[in-house]
N, C-alpha and C positions, 0 to 999 in steps of 0.2 A: 213422686213415688210408685211404685205400682201396687195395688192392694191384696193381690195373694203372691204367698211363696211361689219361688220358680225353683225346676232342677235343674241346674246349669252343668253342663260338660264343659269345660274349660280346658283347651288345646294348648302345648308351650313345648314346640320339638328340643327345644334343649334351653335350661331354666337355671344357669348359673348363678347362684345366689346372691353373693357380694359385687356383683361387677356386669357392668353392663342393666340394659333396661329392661330387658322380658324376665327372668327372674325376680327381680325385684317388684314389674309391674301385677305378675301373677301372684305373688305372696302376697301384697296389699290389697289387690281390688279383691281376690277371692275371701280373705280377711272380712273387709266391709261387706261385702255382698253377705255373707252369713250373719255381720249382726244387724244386717237389714232384716234377717228374718230367712233367706234365702236359702236354699243346699245348692252346695258347688263342691263337685268332684274333679280334681286334675286330673290331666293324663299327660305325661311329660315322658321324654326321653331323659337320659343322661346329657349334662350333668343335672342333678332332679333339685328341687326348689327347696327352699326352708318353707313349709306351711305353717298357720298356727293353729290350734285346737278347734276342733268342729268340720274344718277343711279335709275334704277327703283325696287320696291319693292313689291314683292307678300308674305304674312303671308300664312303658309300653318299651321292651330291650331293643337297646341296638346292639350293633359290633362296639361302638363307644371307639369308633379309630381315632380320635383325636383327644384322648383324656392323656394327663399329666399324671406321671411324668414320663410317658412311652408313647406319644402323638404320631400319627401314621405310621402303626404298630401294624405286624403280622398276624391275623387272629388264629387260635387252633382251630383244626379242621373240625372239634366236637362244636364249638361255636356256631359251626354255620346249620341253622335250624329250618329256614325259610326260603323261595326263591328271592322275597327281597332282601336276605342278608347277604345273600352272591352278588346283587346287583349294587348294594352297599359296598361291596368291598371293589367291585370291578370298576365301579364310577370312583371310588377314589385312587386307583393304579393308574387310572389314565388323567389324573389332576384336575377332576370334578370334586365339586362339595355337595354330596350326595342327602344332607339330613332332610332336607325340608322334604324332599319326593318321599325318601324312604320311610321317614315319620308320618307323611300324611296316610301312606299305605297302609301300613302298620293300624293307625288310627281307625280307617276304615275298617281293616279286615275286623278290629274289635268292637266298635262301636255297630255295625250293621245289626249285630245280636240285641242290643241295649236300646237301640235308639227310642221304645218305647217307655223309656223309664227317665227321659229327658224333654224339657219341653225348649230347651235353645241349647244350640252348642256353640261355643264361641274358640274361634281359632286365633291365636297369638300370630301374626308373623310368619308362619309356616306357608301358606299357599303353596300347596303342593298337588299334583293331580288329584289325589286321594281326597280330598275336599269335594269334587266336581260329582262324584256318587253319593256324598254327603249332601248335597246343595237339591239334587233330585228325589233326595229319601222321605220329604214331606215332614221331616222335625226340622223348623229352621235354622240358618246356619249364618254365622255373623261373623266377621275375623275386624282385627286391628292390625293396621299399618303402622307401625312407629317411624317409619320413613322409608321411599325406596332405595334397596342395598343398591341400585345402579351409583349412586351419590360416590358411596364406597368406591365402587370400582373403576368410577372416572377420574377420582381424586390419586387412588394408587397408581393407576395409568399414566397419568400425567407425570407423578413421579418416579418411572419406571428407566431403570438404566440403559435397557438395551431391549430389542425387537425379542429377546428369547425370555425376558421377565414381562412382556406385555402378551406375549402368546399364552403363558401361563395364565397371568390375570385372568385371561378371556374366558379359558378352559374354567378357573377356577369360579368365576362368577355368571357360570352357563344359566345357573339356577334362576337367575335374575329374569330370563325369558318368560322361564315357567309361572315365575309368579306375578309378571304383567298378564299374559296370558286369564290363570284362574281368577285374578283380581277383575278382569272385566267381565267374568263370568258370575260373581257373585253379586248381589243386590243391595248387600247389607254391609256397608264399611266403616270404621271408625281409623282417625288419626287423632293424634296429639294436639297439633297445634296448625293455623292457617299456613304458616310455612311449607310444613309439613305436606299439608293438602293439596297445595299449590305444586310442590314436586311431585307429588303421585298423579296428580291430573294430566300433567307435562310428561313424566318419565313412560307409567302406566297405560297412562290413554283412555283413564277412567274418568267416565263422566261425572262432573264435578257435583251434581244433584246426590249423587249414590255415596259421599263421603261425608258424616258426621265427625265435628271436631270436640272431642270431650280431652281436655288435660287433664295429665296425672298428676299426682301429689305426693307428700310428703307428711311423715306421723311425725307432727308440731310438738308431739310430748318428749319424743326421742330425741329429737332436732330443734334445742332451743338455746336460747341464750346460757353463760355461764360461766363459770371457769378460768383458770387463769390464762392469758396471751403471754405468748413467746413473741418478744420483739424480733423483727426481722424473719420471721415464718410466714413462707407462701406457700398454700395447699392447692394440689389439683387433683382431679380423678383422670384417669385415662383407662378406660376399659379394655383398649388394644393398643398397640405401639403400632400405627398406622398413620399416614399424613391428615387423616382424615380429623385427630384427636390435636394437631396442634403443639405437640409434644416438643418436637425440637426448636420451633419458634421459641416459645417461652423458656427453654435451657439456653437460646442464645438471646434472651434479654435479662435472666440473671446473669451472664457473665458481664453484661453491661451494666448490672447494678450494682456488682461488687466494686467498682471504681470508687464508687462511693456512700455504700452501704453493708450492713453485715447482715447477710442473707440467707437463708437456708428452702431448699425449695425439697417438699414432700409429696411425691405421687403416690397416688393410689391407685398402683395398677404393677406392670413388670415391662421391664423392656427385653426387647428380641435382640440377644448378643450381637447379631448384624444389623441392627435397625439404625435409621436415623438420629435415635434418641440417644444410644448408646457411644454412637460415632461423636456426636455434638459433645456428651459429656468427656469424653478422651481427649479430644482436640483442645477443646477449651479449660480442660484441666479443672474440672469441676469435681473430681470425684468426692471431694471432704464439701461439697456445698447441695450437694444431689443425692435424696433417699427415697428408695422406695420400698413402700408395707404394700401388702396383698393379704386376701382370705379374713380380711377383718370384718367381725359384726357391726350393724349397724350403730348399738351404743360406741362403740370403739371409734367409728367414721366420724360420729357426731361429736366425741372428743375430742379427736385430731380437728375439725374444723374448728371447735370453738378455742383450740391452742392457735389458731393462725391469726396473723396481723392481718393477712389479703388473702382472700381467695382468686384462682383465676378460671377459666375456660376459654383455652386459646385456640377453642377447634374451628377448623375450615366449614365445617359443616355441623349443626346440629338440629333432628329433628325437637327437637324437645329440650331437654337438660335437667334431669333430675339433681346432678351436682349441685347447679345454680343456686335451685331451690334449697337444698338439706343447708349449703351454706348461709342462704337468706334466711332460712327458719332459725340458725344457730346468730343470726345477729353480725354476720361476717363480710364487710365491705367487698365486694365484689369488683375484678375487671374481668369483663367481655369482650369476643368480637362481635361485629355485627353478621354474623353468618347465620342464614337460618332462620329457626327460632328464636335465638337468644334475646334479641332488642324485645321479642315478645314476651319472653316468658320474665325476665330481669326488668321490662320497665323501660322508659326513656332515660339516656344516658344522665347522669346527675341523679337519678331519682334512688336506686339501691345498688347503682353499679356505675363505672365509669367504660367507654365504649370505646373499642380500637378496631381499625380494619385487618379483616384475616390474613393471615401469614407476614403482619408486619413485625417483628421483633422490635425495633426501634419504636415504633408506637408502644407496643406492650411494654417496654420497659421504660418509657416515660411515665405511662399512667399507676403501673405498681408503684414506680418513685413518689410521685406526687400522694399518692395514699400515704406510704411509708411516712412521708414527712407532715401531713397535719392529721393530727389529731381528732380535731372537731370535723374534719370532713368525713372519717372514716366512723366515727359514732355515728351520725346522721345517717350513711347510707343504709350501715347496719341496722339503724333503727326503722328504717322505712324496709326496709327488704323484709325485718320480722313481720312486720304489719302486712305486707303485699303475701307474704308464704299463708298467714292464718289466712288472710281473706278469699284468698283465690287458688289455694293448691292444697286441697287436704283430700286423701285418700275417702273420707266419706264423702265428699263432695263429687269426686269421680265414680264411685259407688252407683249413689243416687241418679246420676245421670246416665251410666251406664243401665240399669234395670231399667228405666223410662224408654232408653232405647230399645233392650231387648223387648218392651210389651208394645213397642210399635212394629218392630219386626212380625211376634209371634200376633198380632191383629191382621198386620197384612197380609202374612202365611195364611192364616184361617180364611181370611174374608176371599185370598185366591182360588184355595180348595172349595168354598163354597158357592162358586160361580158354575 
């Protein structure tokens, strides 16, 4: 732990509070850093994070072009205030996703007048070109890469039905080239697992020695065992209805399970009307067996996990998996795929989870069915999962290791300037 309090600027280009890892990471890391005695100011574009008492928030307004319920909206003329706004709108009109770039430019424009007030700047997955002048400013800049978004791009390209969709996806994901270039120019990077580290080294060509692995955590008080289980309830979290999350395979597995079990699948997230999940539900006649919930608090999510007989993480890739750790902390047995960091997070097959190959609906069905039929196995996996979460995955542990990493970056920066 660092001996002196640090003044930390934490950048997050979008910080959706209840789904996706970035907003959750920002909230819990900032809270625990403050509890360690540090000062934290979060700089975020919309959607904004939920932050705890003692954490500052500076909003860097954007055009918020992807907000619900009117994504890809047309802004009013009065909303264009700076050239960056024009750039954001023009990029969206050509099918690109501009937020990482435009947020980084706004962050540099704002922070260049305030850098003397911070000991360190920490970027959360933005990796936009605006970070490059920040990195040369004299104030140390560090960055978290949860996983390279090239993984999402490649999985969506494989699932694309035709060349038009592939062309559209390549344009949308064009920002990943920028992220790779920026990452190669930043000396201090962290990621959340060894699997994510290996993927970043390969996809972004970042030297492995620049990447520190600092796992993320769970609030083990909020996510804790208890409550009444509902027989046959399966819970999963899908922050986005994309091939990466494997939701369509899980729905296929539920259809197979219904031949012998009375099961219900509750998905924390939403389905795209034309997405693979919605099509699978209709094709398999599962409208009465699959339910979606969204916008729920941590306490509500913990209650939902506690009500489950089994939790499932069917992803085709995960750089970490907060839902897996949250389910473990609640003492719920897991079925996970062997994709990405999932075995690293959930532990060996048979410890706190049963493992299946990614993309295999038959194996998912068999593993979930095994747990539904074996109460002693469910109890043993749940107990071991709770123990693993408490011992290895707390936000305090994450914050302590992150503060130590900050101190190393600050010391190295001071040594460089003194030469």
